[in-house]
C-alpha positions, 0 to 999 in steps of 0.5 A: 749675404746681406747685413743691415747697413751700419757704421760697423759694416761700412767700416768693415768695407772701408778697412777691406779697401784700405787693406787691398790698397796697402803697399804691405800686401803683394799684388797676388794676395790682392788678386786672390782676395778679390776673387773670393769676395762677392762685390754684393757684400759692399752695401755702400755703392761707392765702396762697391765701385772702388772694390770692383775697380781694384778687382778689374785692375788685377795684379798691379803694384799698389802704388800704380793702383792708387794712381789709377783708381781715382779716374776709374771711380770718377768714370763710374759716376763718382766725380768727387771721389777722394782716394786719400779720404777713403784710405786715411790715415794713409800710412798703415803699420804692420800692426794695423794691417792685421786689423785690416786683414781681419775686416777682409776676412769678415767680408769673405765670410759674408761672401760665403755664408754657407762655408764659414770660411775664415774667421771661425 
């Protein structure tokens, strides 16, 4: 499950979080992906906390999710958390959403290495 923490690995995590916060995906899709992802695949502590909070918030509108995340992450020990910086660039095109989804699929594979789930 563990991978060497690299710039690529951190980018996969960040892209997955951008995907989960996107207005282009439905809240139900977000919930299902969060159920499948193991938080331990997020090796960056801040990004793991962001993921855990996204998962905890459940099936809510992505705009509301973005409103609530900063305070929730700050309460978990990251008072300087900047959601806009994490999600930059803020606007995600439909083409880019496919790339972000691919990052989520790669993390899903890391969550279930015995199944070779989705990216084969």
